[in-house]
Structures are given as C-alpha cells and as structure tokens.
C-alpha positions in Angstrom: -7.3 26.0 -31.1 -5.5 25.7 -27.7 -4.1 28.8 -25.9 -1.2 28.6 -23.5 -2.1 29.9 -20.0 0.2 31.5 -17.4 -1.1 32.8 -14.1 1.2 35.0 -12.0 0.6 36.3 -8.4 1.5 39.9 -8.0 1.6 42.2 -5.0 0.6 45.5 -6.7 -2.1 45.0 -9.4 -2.1 48.5 -10.8 1.7 48.6 -11.3 1.7 45.1 -12.8 -1.2 46.1 -15.1 0.8 49.1 -16.3 3.8 46.9 -16.9 2.0 44.2 -18.8 -0.1 46.6 -20.8 3.1 48.2 -22.1 4.8 44.8 -22.7 1.8 43.4 -24.6 0.9 46.8 -26.2 -2.8 46.4 -25.3 -5.1 46.8 -22.3 -6.3 43.8 -20.4 -9.3 41.8 -21.8 -10.6 41.5 -18.2 -9.9 43.8 -15.3 -11.2 43.4 -11.8 -10.1 44.9 -8.4 -7.9 41.8 -7.8 -7.4 40.3 -11.2 -6.5 41.1 -14.8 -6.3 38.9 -17.9 -4.9 39.4 -21.4 -6.2 37.0 -24.1 -3.5 37.6 -26.7 -3.4 36.4 -30.3 0.3 37.2 -30.8 1.6 35.3 -28.9 -1.4 33.1 -28.4 -1.6 33.1 -24.6 -4.1 33.6 -21.8 -1.9 35.6 -19.4 -3.5 36.3 -16.0 -2.3 38.2 -12.8 -4.0 38.4 -9.4 -3.5 39.8 -6.0 -4.4 37.2 -3.3 -3.9 37.9 0.4 -1.1 35.8 1.9 0.2 34.6 -1.4 3.8 35.3 -2.5 4.2 37.0 -5.8 5.5 34.8 -8.6 4.4 32.0 -10.9 1.2 30.4 -9.7 0.6 27.8 -12.5 0.7 27.2 -16.2 -1.8 25.6 -18.4 -3.6 25.0 -21.7 -7.0 26.5 -22.5 -9.1 24.8 -25.2 -12.1 26.2 -26.9 -14.1 23.0 -26.9 -15.2 20.4 -24.3 -13.8 17.7 -26.7 -10.4 19.5 -26.6 -10.3 19.3 -22.8 -11.3 15.6 -23.0 -8.4 14.9 -25.5 -5.9 16.7 -23.3 -7.1 14.8 -20.2 -6.8 11.5 -22.0 -3.2 12.3 -22.9 -2.4 13.1 -19.3 -4.0 9.8 -18.1 -1.9 8.0 -20.8 1.2 9.6 -19.3 0.2 8.0 -15.9 -0.2 11.4 -14.3 -2.5 11.9 -11.3 -5.2 14.3 -12.4 -8.0 16.1 -10.5 -11.1 17.1 -12.5 -13.4 20.0 -11.7 -16.7 20.5 -13.5 -18.7 23.7 -13.8 -16.4 25.5 -11.4 -16.2 29.2 -10.8 -12.7 30.6 -10.8 -10.9 33.7 -12.1 -14.2 35.3 -13.0 -15.1 32.4 -15.3 -17.1 29.2 -15.3 -15.0 26.3 -16.5 -14.4 22.5 -16.6 -10.9 21.7 -15.6 -8.3 19.0 -15.3 -5.4 19.7 -13.0 -2.1 17.8 -13.0 1.4 18.2 -11.6 4.4 17.7 -13.8 7.4 15.5 -12.7 9.2 18.7 -11.5 6.2 19.7 -9.3 4.8 22.5 -11.6 1.0 22.7 -11.5 -0.8 22.6 -14.8 -4.4 23.6 -15.4 -6.1 22.4 -18.6 -9.6 24.0 -19.0 -12.6 24.8 -21.2 -14.4 28.0 -20.3 -18.2 28.1 -20.7 -18.7 31.7 -19.7 -18.0 34.6 -17.4 -18.7 34.8 -13.7 -19.4 37.8 -11.4 -17.0 36.6 -8.7 -13.4 35.4 -8.6 -14.5 32.1 -7.2 -13.7 29.7 -4.5 -10.2 28.7 -3.3 -10.0 25.0 -4.1 -6.2 25.0 -4.4 -5.5 23.0 -1.2 -7.8 20.2 -2.4 -6.4 20.3 -5.9 -2.8 20.4 -4.7 -3.3 17.6 -2.3 -5.0 15.6 -5.0 -2.2 15.9 -7.5 0.8 16.2 -5.2 2.8 13.1 -4.3 4.8 15.1 -1.8 3.9 14.5 1.8 3.2 17.6 3.8 2.8 19.8 0.7 -0.9 20.5 1.1 -1.6 24.2 1.2 1.5 25.2 -0.8 -0.6 26.3 -3.8 -2.8 29.4 -3.7 -5.8 30.7 -5.6 -8.7 28.9 -7.1 -6.9 28.5 -10.4 
C-alpha cells in the first residue's frame, strides 16, 4: 500500500495541531516540540506539520510513502522512465524517522518525496534541503529555496 504524503510548514504548532486534530477527528500519531504527524487511513495520508526557524508557513512538499523497499524502487524506476532528475538518500534521518528516499521536482517545480521508512528516530534530522533542491532543480539560482530535511 502507498500512502499520500503532505508536509506543511506552520508558524504556531499548538494552534495548528488543534485545528488538524479537529479536522481529522483524531490526535496526531507523532507529536514533538516542533513537529506533528497524522497517519490516517481515511483518507489514506501521511500528513505532517512542522515549525522551522526562518521558513515561511505553507506547503513544503508532497510525496508518496510506501511500506516496502521494493515499492520505493518501483516508484523510483517510474520517475527515471519519465526522464525526471532524481536525488536518492539512503538510511537518512528526517522528521523523526529513518528512511530511504527518492526526491524529484515535477514540471511545475513542486518537490516530491518518495520514501520507505525503516523506523523511528529520536531527532528531527539534518537539513539536507539545499542539497536536494539543488540536485533536482533545473532553475539557476534556486538553491536554498526549499526548507526542512524532508
């Protein structure tokens, strides 16, 4: 099973958690001082919010989460077949999880993260977005536009 993923930057985590808890009619699956995530079955979505210093509120990225390494490999192969420039990360810590990932930018410039999560992590993780965005962006001077490790 694949799960759609949406990550939104917010400026007030507590207020946003209250809003989304009411919207989804359930508490977050994961809650940290700077991050919350709902793993919903109806709709099937991994919805995450985070507060990152210096990052504007709004859509960070979208993605597909798969529950097997083979699922990630299949999605990555489809992206390569679409002649998309991809950036792979293996065994990376991000958003309090350890995952393998393939990043891509769609033709309109929207960042997509496809990933397989192997387990939980005690920290949010490193901020690799500048490297990732530079690797997948064909826009000169766009490095640094993205924010957050995931």
